[in-house]
N, C-alpha and C positions, 0 to 999 in steps of 0.2 A: 736530803735539801730537794724543794720543788722546783720542777723547772718551769719556767716562764714560756710564753709561747711566742714572746715578743721575738721579733728575726734581727739579725745582728750582721753586717757585714765586716770583715776586716781586709782591708789593700794595704801591700807592702810590696816593694821590688824584690824582696828575700822571703819566700816563703818557704821552710824547709820540708818537704813532704819525706815520705820512707825511701823513695829513692830518685829523688831530683830537688832542683831548687830553682822555684816558680815565682815568676813578676805577675802577679794579678790578686787574686782574693781569696778568702777564707767564708763561705757562706753558711750560717747557724740559724738553724730553728730547732726550737724544743731540745734545746740542750743537744742538739746532734749535729754532726757536719752533714751539710747537705750537699756541698760542692766545693771543688776546688778549682781554682778558675784562672786561667791566662787572661791577659789583658783583653783579649779580643771577646772571654766568654763573659767579661764582666758586664757587656751591654746586654747579655741574655738575663739578667737579673732586674726583674721587676722591683722598682726602686722604693713604690710605695710602702709606708708601714715600716720600713726598714731603717735600724739604725747603722749609719756608716762611720766608720774609723777611718781616718787615713793614715798610714805612716810612712814617711821621707826614707829616701835610699840609705840613713844613717841606721837604720832600724833593722832587726831580722824579725820574722816569726817561728818559732820552734814549738814543738810538740812540749806540753806540761811534763814537769820531770817527776819522776817517783824514787822516794828516796826508801830504801830499803831499811834502813838501819838507824833510827832517831831515838834516843832515850827522855828528850827533852830540850827545852826552851825556855826563853824569858820566865826562869824563875819556877817555872813547875817540871815534874815528873812524870813518867808513865808508872812508876810506882807509888804516886801519891796517895793512892786510893779515893779521888777523885774526879767523879764525871767531866767537872769544868776543865781540867788537864787537856782532856781531848778536844772540847771546844777551842781551847787557847791555842794547841797545836794546828787544828786545822785553820783556824784565822792568821797565824804567823806563819805560818809556814808559804802563802801565798804571796809573802811579800819578796820572797826568794826563787820564785817559779816553780816552787813544787805545788802539784796537783794531787798527788795520790800518794802513800806513804804506810809504812808498817810503824805501831809502836813498840816501843822494844824494852822487853823488862832486862834486868839484872838479878844476878843469884840473891835471893831476900829468906827470910822464914817461911814456913807455910802458911801463915795468917795472910801475911801481905801480900805475899803472890794468888792465894786464891781471893782474897778480896779485891784484886786488880783485876783480875780474870772475868771476874763474875762482874764487875762496875763495868768492863769493855764490852761485855755480851750486853747491859742494857742499853748504852752506847749505841749499839748494831740496831737494837730492835727501835732504840727511839726514832734512829735515822734523820735527825734534824740538826743539821751543823752549816756553817757557813764557811766555805773555803773550800781548802784541800780535803779530797775524801778519805777517810781513814780506811784500807782496804784489810788490815787484820795485825796480828801479834807476831813480832819475833821474840820468841824464848831465846834468848841470850841467858844459860845458865838455868838450873845448877849443874849439866851433868859434863862438866869440865874437868880439866885438870888442875889439881893445886899447885902445881908446879909451874902453870902458865895462866894464873888467876887473874893476873893485871890488876883491876880494881876491884874485882870480885870479893867477895867476903869468904873467905877458902872455910868457916866454920859451917856454912850451908850449902858446900858443894857436896852433890851426891853421886854416885854411879847411876847410868842410865836406868830408870824404873817404869817397864811397861804399864803397869796398873796406876802407878802416880800420874804418868802422863796422860793415860786414858782420861781419869778424874779430871784432871785440869783441861783438857780440851773440850770435855762434858760439860766445865764450869764456864768456859770463854764462849760458848754456842758453837761450836766446832769453827772458831775465828783464829786459833794458831796456825799460822802460815810456814813460819821458818823456826827449825829448832837447832840451835847449834851444841854439838857434841864434841868429846875427846874418844876418839874410836878406840885406844888401848885401854880405856875403862873395862872394868869386868863387865859383862851385860851389854855392852856396845853393838858386837856385831846381834846379837839377838833383837835388840832395838831398832837397829838399820831393816833387818830383813822385816817386822812388823809393820814397821810404818813409812817404809820408802816410796811406797804408791797414795800417801795417803797426806803427807805435810812433804814439804820442802827439808831435807836434812842436811845440816851445812856442818862442817869440818872447821874447829877453830877452839882456841884457848887449849890448843894440846901440844904436846911434847912425844907425840908420836914418832916412829920411826918413818922412813921413806916406804918400807917395806909396808907397813900397816897402814899407810896412808893410801897406797896404791891399790891396796886389796879393799879399803872401803869406797872408795869411788867405783871399784868395780862392783861392790854390793847394791850400791845405789846413792851414793851421797853427790848431790850435784849443784852445792855453792861452799865455797870458803868464806869465812868469818873474818874480815880486815887481812889479808892476805900479810904475811911477815911480822904483825903483829900481833903476839902472844900466841905463838907457834913457833916449833922446832925449826930451824934454818937451813942455811947450806953450809955443811962443812966438807970438806973433803975425804973423810974418811969415814962420818956419818951424816950424809945424806938426810934431812929430815922431811917433814911436811911440806914446806915451802915449795923447795926441788919436786916433791911429787907432783905438785900442784902446775909447774911450769911446764912437767914433763909428759904429765898423762895426755893421752891420746882423746878421750873421752870428753863429752862435752860440759865441764864443768866449769861453772862461772864462779870470779873471785872478785869479792869486794877489794875495794881498795878506798882508803882515806890521802886523799891527795890536798893536805894542808899545808904541806912545806916542812912539817914536823914529825909528822908518823912515818914518814918513807924516804928515804934519800932521792935526789933524782934521777940519779943514776940507774937505782933501783926499778923507779917508775919506768923510763926508757927500757929497762930492761925487761918488764913486765909485758909491757906494751909489745914488743918484738915477739915475746915466747908466745900471748896469748891472742894478739890482735883484739881489733875494736868488739869484737862478738861473745868474748868472753870477759870482759870487764865489766862491773856495776860501779859506779861511783857512789859513794856513800859519805853521810855526815858523821854518823855516828856521834852526833850530838848531844851535851847534856845540858842540865836547867840552866846554865850560866850563858848559853849563848844568846845575844842580843843582851846584855846586860854588862857591867865593867869590872874590872880587877876587882878583888875580895876572896872569902873564904864561902864555900858552899858546902851542900852534902850529896853524896852520890853512893848508892847501895849501903848506907850506914855508914860512910869515912866521910872524913873532913878531907873537902878538894881545893887548894890552893889554886885561884886564877889569877893570871898577869894577861896583858893586853893579846897574848897569839894562842896559850895553851892552858890546860886544865891538869891537875899534876896531883899524887899522894905527896902528903909528906916527904917521904922517900925520894920523891922525882919522877915515880912510874907513871906517866901518860894515862889519864882518867878521862876515857871520853875525848872529844874533840869540842871545838865553840865555831866549826864551819856551815857555813852555810852553801847549798847546794849549789848557786848558779857561782860562787867562787872556787868550787871544786871544778867546774868547769873553765873558769878564766885561768887557776893554775895550771890544769890541765894543756892547755892552749898553749902556755909560757914555757913548761917545761917540756913536750913533747915536739912544739912546732908542727903538731896535726893541724888539719883543717877545721874547721867548726862541725862539718858535714861528717866527721870521723868520729867526735867525741859526742855529739847528741846520742847515740843509741846506746852508748853506757849510761845515762840517766833517763831513758825514755823505751825504747826497744828492750833491750836487754832484762831490765826488770818488768817488765810488763808481759814478755814469753815466758819469763824464770815463774811468775805468779800467775801463769794462762789466763790472762785479760788481754792479750793484745789483740783479740776480736774487739774490744772496747776502747783498749787504751796504747798509749807509747807512741803513735803517730799521727801526723795531721793527714788523714784520708777520709774519703766518703762512709759514711755510716756508723763512724768513732764518735765518741764523747768528744765533745768541744772543750778539752782541754788543753788550752794553748797559752803561750807566755811569748811577751815583746821584749826584747832585749836592745839595747844600745848596742855601739861600736866596741864597748869595755864589758859588754855581757853584764851590765847592770839591768835588773828587771823594772822597766816601765809599765805594764799589764798583764796581769795574769786572769786567765778565764778559766772557769773552771763549770763543765757542765753547761756551757752557754751563756753563764753568770759572771759579769765584772766584779771579782771579788775583789782585786787589788788594781789601783791607778795612780801610778806615782805624783803624775802632774796634779789630781786632783787632792792629792796630800798636801801639797805645796802652798 
């Protein structure tokens, strides 16, 4: 996406920077945040040829959100083998305040997986999109447990395979950023040692023991795929992976799906109490029915039945979500009674640090990409700015 040379000034009484809330403005030029100013500092901006947008005290300016785990929306899915899928994701995610994301795969046959990765490589090379930035691919499967497959097709599940992953990473143009694996599988620890410095390894879809999970974290796994969902839980005699996550003293980040269906509210509060704000990443794990209505859909080659709130297999198993990331923030506020300042890092700073892009994204600070979202008091998205471009304006669409 090209950066325009125009200058933009966003003013608001509540601007959430990385360390404080400012009553002032954010000055943007060439897609980069040039200044974050208090009310006095605004007087120093020469306002000729500057587009000024003022927001009242009912609004808040926050960093653009980053969704680490998204399968699809509005009828499209990462695995559709069509480059237009990524364009549609980029465009539509901006409406929920997402300014960057990882397109997430699901376990499938070799032909579909490899075509998806090759198409993604072409999209990255083209680098011509409007809206949220696609930062890479999240490979969820096939190196997972059949016992905790969830919506994944067991027919295509494999043990961790170093040669196969190297082939896939090459096909993607080195754009696979996260790989989910179950550490109890044969070859898992060789895989971990081989790739722990090259990609983000995520423990997930696993039935491993507490001890194996702890060993995996010590060996280099840095992330947990949707904590508690599709993994061994907490039992008083056989503590599983979930307890290892909550007790481990390493800097392991945990994805959580806060749609009020995947996790009980008491568990969400427990997770926060154990991990704190710096080790949680709110994700959508959304599938293609997000933004559409109830009905029958496809996900990973399976029929999915969608009602107003959830997407499920025929047997009732949850199959991704319909969650918008701004609603995850809203739900987290409602459930935990935390402040917005506590929750913002879970959708901005933490994902950016995990992906090693915090020098450019994840907070409203000078020198960073101008990825900015304006929300109202109910966390509804009013405006989304990606790389200095206004890509969504709620008022303009009314």
